[in-house]
C-alpha positions, 0 to 999 in steps of 0.5 A: 861544241855542238849540243845533242838534242834528244827527242822524247821517247815514243810510247808504244803501249804496255808490254806484257810481262812474259814478252820482251819489247821488240828491238830495232837497231841499237839495243836500248835500256829497259825501263826497269833498269836503274839509271845511276847517272841521271841526265841532270847530273850528266849535264852539270858535269859537262857544263862544268867541264866546259867552264873549266876548259876540260875535254870530255875525252882524251888525256885527263878528260872528264871521262878519264876523271870519272873512271878514276874516281869510280874505280878508286871508290870501288877499290876503297869499298872492296878494302872496307869489306875485306877489313870489316870496318869503314875508314876511321871506324874505331872498331878497327882498332886491334883487329890485326889488320888495317889500311896501309896507304895506296900504291900508284898504277896506270890502267889502260882503259877504253877511255885512255890510260888512267892513273889509280891510287890502289889502296893497300892493307898491312898484312898484304891479304887484300885481293881486289877484284875490280882491278886485280893485282898485276892487272894493267888494262881493263877487260874492255880493252882486250875485247877491243883488241880481239875485235880489231884482230878478228877484222884482220888488222895486224898487231901494229895496225892495232897499236896505231889504232889504239894510240890514235883513237883511245890515246892508249900506247901499247906495244905489238908484243902486248897485242900478241899476248892478248890474242895468244890468250885465245889459243886455249879457247880455240882448243876447247871450242874445237873439241866441244860436244855437238848435237846428235843430228844436223839436218844440213851441214855445209862444207867449204874452204877458204884459200889463205896464204900461210908461211911454212918454213921459209916460203909462203904457201896457199893452204885451204882452211876448211869450215863445217857449218851445221844447221840444227833442228831449230834452224840455227847455224853454227860453225862446227870446226875449222881445219887447215890442210895443204892438200885435200884427200879421202884420208883428210876428210875421213879424219874430219868426219870421224872427229865430228862423229866422236864429238857426238854427231850421230847422223847428218841428213844432207851434206852440201859440199863442192865436190872436193876430192874424197869428200863424198866418199868420206861422208858416206863412210861415216854416215852411210845414209847421208845425201851428198849434194853439190853446192849449186852456188859454187857450181854457178860460180865455177861456171862463170870462170869460163865466161867473159864479163859482158856475158855473165848475166846472160849465162846466169839467166841461162843456168836458172832453168837447170837448177830451178827445174821441177824434176831431174828430167826437166833439168837435163833437158834444160842443160841439153838446150843450153849446150845446143844454144849459142852460149853453149857453143861459145862456152863449152866449158860450162856444159862440161863442168855441169855434166861432170858434177851431174851425179852430185847435182841430181839429189837436189831434184828429189827435195821439196821446194822448201828444202831446196831453199835451205840448201841453195841459199847463198846466205847460209854460208856465204855471209860467213865466208865473205866476212872471213875473206875480208879478215884474211885478205887484210892480213896478206899472209899468216905466220903459222896455221895457228895464227890463221885459225885464231883469226878465223875463230875470232871472226866467227865469234864476232859473227856469233857463229861459234855457238848455238842460239843465234839466228834462224835460217831465212828471214823468219822461223816459218821458212825453217819450220816448213822445211823441217816438216819436209825433212821429217817426211823424207827422212823418217825416224832420223830427226831427234827433236828432244 
């Protein structure tokens, strides 16, 4: 076995007490945190395992033995605390309760199955918390299962993966029961209270295959991604619908309003049928802006692969124009060019959507960067598409929402408090000042 040689840590000077040390890459242990297993003890354990021919991982390996010893010791301490005296202490005589041997159980862990001897008491009142009664797996294993499920792996794929990597044999039914436990969490998340105002909300849809009755149909999973006044983005909700229309979108907007959203400054969408009208019916002052990225992508559907770079370059003067008039002149120039005559569908597409493109030119460059950037929602969509593509089709709408929710949770987009728009907070703060000038009195900076 190859030994890993670790280099000495590089000291980068003292860190002020009111400021956390910066972290790059994998988080490291803070200097103030206790290290219960020092390097010398770890080296002795590894050396002893090698001498005795014991594997580090795998069945009956060093890690499994250590986990068994630690868990059994913790359970013994719990029982002593419950009884009020240590093993062999004369104070326990006549106390009315005492130790009553152990019972064997197999616990599934990230290190493989571990056989535990769980201590018991005579009165049967001992309720261990480290490994609860009836518990057959550690919580860490559930997190592994949910993480794999969020990445689009099927229950049988997860079963095979756990057996191959962790030497843990579980049934597909157990995987299903672990993932089904998320339903209550999803229901609570879908109804959680939201902020009073969102400067920007992005609305987009993913088309997925879902079994409906005796056939598999295409259904749209609609996502609303909000950017709050601090520049943090979170997925506000997920809705599954076969057909889009004014009634569906009005229901979604009213649901967001009922959850506390009093105002939206800009709504960026893909010109879906009935959506602009539903937005303005609930928030009359909201500016509806078509998604420039989606419009460019839709334009490229008409274009041969060899011409795509030329077309993208030709479209840039349109959405990059300083004013609406300049953008219209750029569109007319494209229509009169060889590319415009070769691909008239591009021109028609932009002219049909022009009324929803126009608001883009009213915004300052700082705001344009926020609502145009592909990273805002495409970073979420790309991961979710990968997860749904791996599954092929879903047995129900609930199964699809479960995978999408877990995917958003893996990305850290199901709650507030994660990453700012752009590479630094400066980008957002600059845009925030522009929002305050453009929409006076509508920003709630509590």
